[in-house]
C-alpha positions as CSV (number, residue, x, y, z in Angstrom):
1,M,-33.5,-44.2,11.2
2,S,-32.6,-48.2,9.6
3,D,-30.6,-50.7,9.7
4,M,-28.5,-50.8,6.4
5,P,-26.1,-53.5,5.2
6,L,-22.4,-53.6,6.1
7,G,-21.5,-52.1,2.7
8,D,-22.3,-48.7,4.1
9,L,-19.5,-48.9,5.9
10,A,-17.4,-50.7,3.0
11,P,-14.6,-47.8,3.2
12,E,-14.2,-48.2,7.1
13,L,-13.8,-52.2,6.4
14,A,-11.0,-51.5,3.9
15,V,-9.3,-49.6,6.1
16,L,-9.5,-52.2,9.1
17,L,-8.9,-55.3,7.1
18,G,-5.6,-53.2,5.1
19,A,-4.6,-52.3,8.6
20,V,-4.8,-56.2,9.6
21,G,-3.1,-57.9,6.8
22,V,-0.3,-54.8,6.2
23,L,0.5,-55.5,10.3
24,L,0.4,-59.6,9.2
25,L,2.9,-58.8,6.2
26,A,5.4,-56.9,8.2
27,M,5.4,-59.7,10.6
28,L,6.2,-62.0,8.1
29,L,8.7,-59.9,5.9
30,P,12.2,-59.5,6.6
31,Q,13.2,-56.0,7.6
32,R,14.7,-54.7,4.7
33,H,11.4,-55.7,2.1
34,H,9.4,-53.6,5.0
35,R,9.3,-50.7,2.4
36,L,7.0,-52.7,0.1
37,C,4.3,-52.2,2.7
38,A,4.0,-48.6,1.8
39,P,2.8,-49.1,-2.2
40,I,0.3,-51.5,-0.5
41,T,-0.9,-49.4,2.3
42,I,-1.4,-46.9,-0.4
43,L,-3.5,-49.2,-2.6
44,V,-5.8,-49.7,0.4
45,L,-6.4,-46.4,0.8
46,A,-7.0,-46.1,-2.9
47,S,-9.5,-48.6,-2.5
48,A,-11.5,-47.1,0.5
49,T,-11.6,-43.7,-1.8
50,A,-13.2,-45.8,-4.3
51,L,-15.6,-47.0,-2.0
52,A,-16.6,-43.6,-0.2
53,L,-16.8,-41.9,-3.4
54,S,-19.4,-44.2,-4.9
55,Q,-21.8,-43.6,-1.9
56,A,-21.9,-40.3,-2.8
57,G,-24.7,-38.4,-2.8
58,A,-26.4,-41.0,-0.1
59,E,-28.0,-39.6,2.6
60,R,-29.4,-41.2,5.3
61,F,-29.1,-43.2,8.6
62,T,-27.0,-46.9,8.9
63,F,-25.6,-48.9,11.6
64,S,-29.1,-48.9,13.9
65,G,-28.7,-45.2,13.3
66,T,-25.1,-44.5,14.7
67,F,-23.9,-43.5,11.3
68,R,-24.8,-40.8,9.6
69,L,-23.8,-40.8,5.4
70,D,-24.1,-37.2,4.1
71,A,-21.7,-35.0,2.1
72,A,-19.8,-34.2,5.1
73,T,-18.8,-37.4,5.3
74,T,-18.0,-38.6,1.7
75,W,-16.1,-35.3,1.7
76,G,-14.3,-36.3,5.0
77,R,-13.7,-39.5,4.1
78,V,-12.3,-38.8,1.2
79,M,-9.9,-35.7,2.8
80,V,-8.8,-38.1,5.5
81,L,-7.9,-40.9,3.3
82,G,-5.8,-38.9,0.8
83,L,-4.0,-36.9,3.2
84,T,-3.3,-40.0,4.8
85,A,-1.6,-41.6,1.3
86,L,1.0,-38.7,1.2
87,C,2.1,-39.4,4.2
88,V,2.3,-42.9,4.0
89,A,4.3,-42.1,0.8
90,M,6.8,-40.0,3.0
91,T,7.2,-42.5,5.2
92,P,9.7,-45.1,3.4
93,A,12.6,-42.6,3.1
94,W,12.7,-41.8,6.8
95,M,11.9,-44.7,8.3
96,E,14.1,-47.1,6.4
97,D,16.6,-47.7,9.1
98,D,13.7,-48.5,11.8
99,R,13.2,-51.9,12.8
100,R,9.8,-52.0,13.0
101,H,9.0,-49.9,9.5
102,G,6.2,-52.2,8.3
103,E,4.1,-51.7,11.6
104,F,4.1,-47.8,11.3
105,Y,1.5,-48.2,8.1
106,S,-0.8,-50.3,10.1
107,M,-0.8,-47.8,12.8
108,M,-1.3,-44.9,10.3
109,L,-4.2,-46.9,9.0
110,L,-5.8,-47.7,12.3
111,S,-5.3,-44.0,13.2
112,A,-7.5,-42.8,9.7
113,L,-9.9,-45.2,10.5
114,G,-10.6,-43.9,14.0
115,A,-10.7,-40.3,12.4
116,M,-12.9,-41.8,10.0
117,A,-15.7,-43.2,12.6
118,M,-15.9,-39.6,14.3
119,I,-16.4,-38.3,11.3
120,G,-19.7,-39.9,10.6
121,A,-20.7,-40.8,14.0
122,A,-24.4,-40.1,14.5
123,D,-23.7,-41.5,18.3
124,L,-21.6,-40.1,21.4
125,M,-20.8,-43.5,21.6
126,Q,-19.6,-44.1,17.9
127,M,-17.7,-40.7,18.1
128,L,-15.9,-41.8,21.4
129,M,-15.0,-44.4,19.9
130,G,-13.5,-43.6,17.2
131,A,-12.2,-40.8,19.0
132,L,-10.3,-43.3,21.1
133,L,-9.0,-45.3,18.5
134,S,-7.7,-42.2,16.9
135,S,-6.1,-41.0,19.7
136,V,-4.4,-44.1,20.9
137,T,-2.7,-45.0,17.9
138,G,-1.6,-41.4,17.5
139,Y,0.1,-42.2,20.5
140,V,1.9,-44.3,19.1
141,L,2.3,-42.3,16.2
142,A,4.0,-39.8,18.0
143,A,6.7,-41.9,20.3
144,Y,7.6,-44.1,17.6
145,H,11.5,-43.5,17.6
146,R,12.1,-45.1,21.0
147,D,15.5,-43.8,21.0
148,W,14.7,-40.1,20.4
149,E,14.3,-38.3,23.9
150,I,12.4,-35.5,22.0
151,S,9.8,-38.1,20.5
152,L,9.2,-39.7,23.8
153,E,8.6,-36.9,25.2
154,A,6.1,-35.4,22.8
155,G,4.2,-39.1,23.0
156,M,4.0,-38.6,26.7
157,K,2.9,-35.4,26.7
158,Y,0.3,-36.3,24.2
159,F,-0.7,-39.2,25.7
160,L,-1.1,-37.5,29.2
161,L,-3.4,-34.5,27.9
162,G,-5.1,-36.6,25.8
163,A,-6.0,-39.1,28.7
164,L,-7.4,-36.3,30.6
165,A,-9.5,-35.2,27.2
166,N,-10.8,-38.7,26.7
167,A,-11.7,-39.3,30.3
168,L,-13.7,-35.7,30.2
169,M,-15.7,-37.3,26.8
170,V,-16.5,-40.2,28.3
171,F,-17.8,-38.5,31.8
172,G,-19.3,-36.0,29.7
173,A,-21.0,-38.8,27.3
174,I,-22.4,-41.1,30.4
175,L,-23.7,-37.5,31.8
176,V,-25.7,-36.8,28.7
177,M,-27.0,-40.3,28.4
178,G,-28.1,-40.4,31.9
179,L,-30.0,-37.4,32.1
180,G,-30.8,-37.8,28.2
181,G,-32.1,-41.4,28.1
182,S,-30.1,-41.9,24.8
183,T,-27.1,-41.1,23.1
184,D,-28.3,-40.7,19.6
185,Y,-28.3,-37.6,18.0
186,Q,-31.6,-37.9,16.4
187,Q,-33.1,-38.5,19.3
188,L,-30.9,-35.7,21.4
189,S,-31.4,-33.0,19.0
190,N,-35.7,-33.5,19.1
191,A,-35.5,-32.9,23.3
192,F,-31.9,-32.3,24.1
193,P,-31.9,-32.6,28.6
194,T,-31.5,-28.8,30.1
195,E,-30.5,-30.0,33.4
196,P,-27.0,-28.4,34.6
197,L,-25.4,-32.0,34.6
198,A,-26.3,-32.5,31.3
199,L,-24.9,-29.3,29.8
200,V,-21.9,-30.1,32.0
201,G,-21.5,-33.3,30.8
202,L,-22.0,-31.4,27.1
203,A,-19.0,-29.0,27.7
204,C,-16.7,-31.9,28.9
205,V,-17.7,-33.8,25.8
206,V,-16.6,-30.0,24.0
207,F,-13.8,-29.5,25.3
208,G,-12.5,-33.3,24.7
209,L,-13.0,-32.2,20.9
210,F,-11.0,-29.2,21.4
211,F,-7.8,-31.3,22.6
212,K,-8.4,-33.6,19.2
213,L,-8.7,-30.2,17.3
214,G,-5.4,-28.6,19.1
215,A,-7.7,-25.7,19.7
216,V,-7.4,-23.7,23.5
217,P,-7.0,-25.0,26.2
218,G,-6.1,-28.2,24.3
219,H,-3.5,-27.0,21.9
220,A,-0.2,-27.7,24.1
221,W,0.5,-31.4,22.2
222,V,0.4,-29.7,18.9
223,P,4.1,-28.1,18.5
224,D,5.6,-30.9,20.9
225,V,4.3,-33.3,18.0
226,A,5.1,-31.7,15.2
227,E,8.7,-31.2,17.0
228,G,9.7,-34.6,18.1
229,A,7.8,-37.4,16.6
230,P,9.0,-38.8,12.8
231,L,7.9,-36.4,10.0
232,P,5.5,-38.4,8.5
233,A,3.4,-39.2,11.7
234,A,4.0,-35.3,12.6
235,A,2.6,-34.4,9.2
236,F,-0.4,-37.0,9.8
237,L,-1.1,-36.2,13.2
238,T,-1.2,-31.7,12.3
239,V,-3.7,-32.8,9.9
240,V,-6.1,-36.0,10.3
241,P,-7.3,-35.8,13.4
242,K,-8.1,-32.3,12.8
243,I,-10.2,-32.9,10.5
244,A,-11.9,-35.4,12.3
245,G,-12.6,-33.1,15.7
246,A,-13.6,-30.6,13.4
247,I,-16.7,-32.3,11.8
248,A,-17.3,-34.0,15.0
249,L,-17.5,-31.0,16.9
250,A,-19.7,-29.6,14.2
251,R,-22.4,-32.5,14.3
252,L,-22.5,-32.0,18.2
253,V,-22.9,-28.2,17.9
254,A,-25.7,-28.4,15.4
255,L,-27.6,-30.6,18.0
256,V,-28.4,-28.3,20.6
257,P,-30.4,-25.4,20.4
258,A,-28.9,-21.9,21.3
259,E,-31.3,-21.6,24.4
260,A,-30.6,-24.7,25.9
261,M,-26.3,-23.4,25.9
262,P,-24.6,-21.0,23.9
263,L,-22.4,-23.5,21.6
264,S,-21.9,-20.7,19.5
265,A,-20.4,-18.1,21.9
266,L,-18.3,-20.6,23.7
267,V,-16.6,-22.1,20.2
268,A,-16.6,-18.5,18.3
269,T,-14.7,-17.5,22.2
270,V,-12.1,-20.4,21.7
271,A,-12.0,-19.9,18.1
272,A,-10.6,-16.5,19.1
273,L,-8.2,-17.3,21.6
274,T,-6.6,-20.4,19.6
275,M,-6.0,-18.4,16.5
276,T,-4.2,-15.4,18.1
277,W,-2.1,-17.3,21.0
278,G,-1.3,-19.9,17.9
279,N,0.3,-16.7,15.6
280,L,1.7,-15.0,18.5
281,S,3.3,-17.8,20.0
282,A,4.7,-19.1,16.4
283,M,6.2,-15.4,16.1
284,W,9.4,-16.3,17.5
285,Q,10.4,-19.8,17.2
286,E,13.9,-21.1,16.3
287,D,12.8,-24.2,15.1
288,L,10.7,-25.1,12.3
289,R,9.0,-27.8,13.0
290,R,7.7,-25.9,16.4
291,L,6.7,-23.2,14.0
292,L,4.8,-25.4,11.7
293,G,3.1,-26.6,14.9
294,W,2.0,-23.5,16.5
295,S,0.6,-22.2,12.7
296,S,-1.3,-25.9,12.8
297,V,-3.2,-24.7,16.3
298,S,-4.0,-20.9,14.3
299,Q,-5.4,-22.7,11.7
300,T,-7.6,-24.4,13.7
301,G,-8.8,-21.5,15.7
302,Y,-9.5,-19.7,12.1
303,A,-11.6,-23.6,11.2
304,L,-13.8,-23.1,14.2
305,M,-15.5,-19.6,12.9
306,A,-17.5,-22.1,10.7
307,V,-18.3,-23.9,13.7
308,A,-19.5,-21.3,15.6
309,V,-21.6,-19.7,13.0
310,L,-23.3,-23.4,12.1
311,G,-27.4,-22.9,11.9
312,R,-26.7,-19.4,11.3
313,A,-24.5,-19.1,7.4
314,P,-26.0,-21.9,5.1
315,D,-22.7,-22.2,4.2
316,A,-20.9,-22.8,6.7
317,W,-20.7,-26.3,6.1
318,A,-19.1,-26.0,3.1
319,A,-16.7,-23.8,4.3
320,L,-15.5,-25.7,7.1
321,I,-14.9,-28.7,5.2
322,A,-13.5,-27.1,2.4
323,F,-10.7,-25.4,4.8
324,M,-9.3,-28.1,6.3
325,G,-9.3,-29.8,3.0
326,V,-6.8,-26.8,1.6
327,Y,-5.4,-26.4,5.4
328,G,-4.1,-30.0,4.9
329,L,-2.8,-30.4,1.6
330,A,-0.5,-27.0,2.2
331,N,0.3,-28.6,6.2
332,I,1.7,-31.8,4.6
333,A,3.5,-29.8,1.5
334,C,5.3,-28.0,4.4
335,F,6.4,-31.2,6.2
336,A,7.1,-32.9,3.0
337,V,9.8,-29.9,2.3
338,V,11.1,-30.5,5.9
339,A,11.7,-34.3,5.4
340,H,13.1,-34.0,2.0
341,L,15.9,-31.9,3.8
342,R,16.3,-34.5,6.7
343,G,14.9,-33.0,9.2
344,R,16.3,-29.3,8.8
345,T,14.7,-27.1,11.4
346,E,16.9,-24.6,13.3
347,L,16.0,-21.6,11.4
348,A,19.3,-20.3,11.6
349,G,20.1,-23.3,9.0
350,W,18.3,-21.6,6.6
351,A,19.9,-19.4,5.0
352,G,20.5,-19.4,1.6
353,I,18.6,-22.7,1.3
354,G,16.6,-21.6,-1.6
355,R,19.9,-21.2,-4.2
356,Q,20.8,-25.3,-3.5
357,H,17.1,-26.3,-3.3
358,P,15.4,-23.6,-5.3
359,L,12.1,-26.3,-6.2
360,A,12.1,-27.4,-2.0
361,V,11.8,-23.7,-1.5
362,S,9.2,-22.9,-4.1
363,I,7.2,-25.8,-2.6
364,L,7.4,-24.6,1.0
365,A,6.9,-20.7,-0.2
366,L,3.6,-22.2,-1.9
367,G,2.7,-23.9,1.2
368,F,3.1,-20.9,4.0
369,L,1.7,-18.8,1.3
370,S,-1.7,-20.6,0.7
371,L,-1.6,-20.8,4.8
372,V,-1.5,-17.3,5.0
373,G,-4.5,-17.1,2.0
374,I,-2.5,-15.4,-0.6
375,P,-4.9,-15.4,-4.3
376,P,-5.0,-17.0,-6.0
377,L,-4.2,-19.9,-4.3
378,A,-6.8,-22.2,-2.9
379,G,-6.0,-20.7,0.7
380,F,-7.1,-17.6,-0.3
381,L,-10.6,-19.1,-1.0
382,G,-10.6,-21.3,2.3
383,K,-10.1,-17.7,4.4
384,F,-12.4,-16.0,2.1
385,A,-14.8,-18.8,3.0
386,L,-14.6,-18.2,6.4
387,F,-14.5,-14.9,6.5
388,K,-18.2,-14.8,4.4
389,V,-20.0,-17.6,6.8
390,A,-18.5,-15.4,10.1
391,L,-20.0,-12.1,8.4
392,D,-23.2,-13.8,7.5
393,G,-23.6,-15.5,10.9
394,G,-23.1,-12.2,12.6
395,M,-19.8,-12.8,13.9
396,A,-17.9,-9.8,12.0
397,W,-15.9,-9.4,15.6
398,L,-14.5,-12.7,14.8
399,A,-13.9,-11.9,10.9
400,L,-11.8,-9.1,11.8
401,L,-9.5,-11.0,14.2
402,A,-9.7,-13.3,11.8
403,V,-8.1,-10.8,9.5
404,A,-5.8,-9.3,11.7
405,N,-4.1,-12.9,12.7
406,T,-3.9,-13.5,9.1
407,V,-1.9,-10.6,8.3
408,L,0.3,-11.1,11.6
409,S,1.0,-14.9,10.5
410,L,2.8,-13.2,7.7
411,F,5.5,-12.1,9.7
412,Y,6.9,-15.8,10.6
413,Y,6.2,-17.3,7.2
414,L,8.5,-14.7,6.2
415,R,11.3,-15.0,8.6
416,V,11.6,-18.5,7.3
417,L,11.4,-17.7,3.3
418,G,13.3,-14.7,3.8
419,P,16.6,-15.8,5.0
420,A,16.2,-19.4,2.9
421,V,16.1,-17.1,-0.3
422,M,18.1,-14.3,0.3
423,G,20.8,-15.4,2.7
424,T,23.9,-17.3,1.7
425,P,24.4,-21.0,2.8
426,E,27.5,-22.1,4.8
427,K,27.2,-25.6,3.7
428,S,25.7,-27.5,1.6
429,A,22.6,-29.7,2.3
430,A,21.6,-32.6,2.7
431,T,18.6,-34.6,0.8
432,L,16.8,-37.8,1.9
433,G,16.2,-38.2,-1.7
434,R,13.7,-37.1,-3.9
435,A,10.2,-39.2,-3.1
436,N,9.6,-36.4,-0.2
437,L,10.0,-33.7,-2.8
438,W,7.5,-34.8,-5.3
439,I,5.2,-36.0,-2.2
440,G,5.7,-31.7,-1.4
441,A,5.0,-31.2,-5.0
442,L,2.1,-32.8,-5.5
443,A,0.5,-31.4,-2.4
444,A,1.5,-27.9,-3.5
445,V,-0.2,-28.6,-7.0
446,G,-3.6,-29.4,-5.1
447,V,-2.7,-26.2,-3.6
448,V,-2.2,-24.3,-6.8
449,L,-4.5,-25.8,-9.0
450,L,-6.9,-28.7,-7.9
451,L,-8.7,-27.3,-4.9
452,P,-10.1,-23.7,-7.0
453,W,-10.3,-25.6,-10.0
454,A,-13.2,-28.0,-7.8
455,W,-14.6,-25.6,-5.9
456,Q,-17.9,-24.8,-7.6
457,D,-18.5,-28.3,-7.4
458,L,-17.4,-28.8,-3.8
459,W,-19.9,-25.9,-2.8
460,R,-22.5,-27.5,-4.6
461,A,-21.9,-30.4,-3.1
462,L,-21.5,-29.3,0.8
463,S,-24.0,-26.2,0.6
464,G,-26.8,-26.7,3.1
465,G,-25.0,-30.4,3.6
């Protein structure tokens, strides 16, 4: 452990300064010019991404040992920043008439900053700080449409569940610190306290992270936020906090020896419950946004497979990071199509949409098929990696359950695509300009080409990371 210059946190500092700058700009500009905040925000995110990539290959603890630079931090930062940029690009057309349009970008940057703090956290208090920042700004994003009752309801449910989860995490961290004498991961990894109260504290922290991931039992907020939040916020909140939660949970699980607490068994059980409950709940949804929310819950269950076999399968870290990146692109592609069609969500209204908007439905189909894991899309590689590490880690039962759930998920995705392609449209579908369609297309290109092309390089960088 060593103290390093603030340059090690340059990406986080760039996002923080950018958030403050965008907020000040939104306060000074008249509302009709708030769209200018979007390209500035994307420039901030691009600069932070360049700074993060400049630290690729670093392997050290910094900031008095509370932050870790490694492959997982680098790729986690890049995913958070890149996916946030896609969500920002979706925002101008959707939020144009909102008088608080400009401030929305600042909230999104601060939420991304909280996620980045969680990703590199090497100390329980650092992780808590990131989780709280991500959560508080997330509540604002979810309830941003104050004149929408459904948006306020989504924000309230997210807040109430989040308050409980964050309180559990704080309480748990205090117990671990009181009995272990430290919140530093390096010290805890050498001698994790085995007193019952310390293990209770650890369980509280883990369950708080399950909330960030949208895993059972902290999953109920996901479909409500997917349905009620502004669409760019819904896309953001169903992706970015999950990436942060997954990496933070993996770092925590890696600390604790199996003989102290069977965390792997706990995570595997939650993974099984989450993927199954998410898929079963999605099957009969009549609202596309809620369907995407429940689909997001099921995808969390798949991701937890890699966390469950950390320490048993050498490629678990690589599988986790790669899957989360693939999932993020596919999910944002789907939300971008919904935004392009002015938030059209009732499945009955999707009949024949493919005849009117073939490109939009093609993008949606690519997103859905990648979420299922159909080859040769990148989603197949992500799912295959998870199945492989589950088998390598001795959890064949979990891999088999995941395969069964994957087949099950085809049903509800085809409930959308079938009528959209084969049905007869009742009336012309209005759109919200073409910006969101191109964002969806960009994400779909990543699903089809980018990640498979870069797969070997990604795997080499992360294996054993």
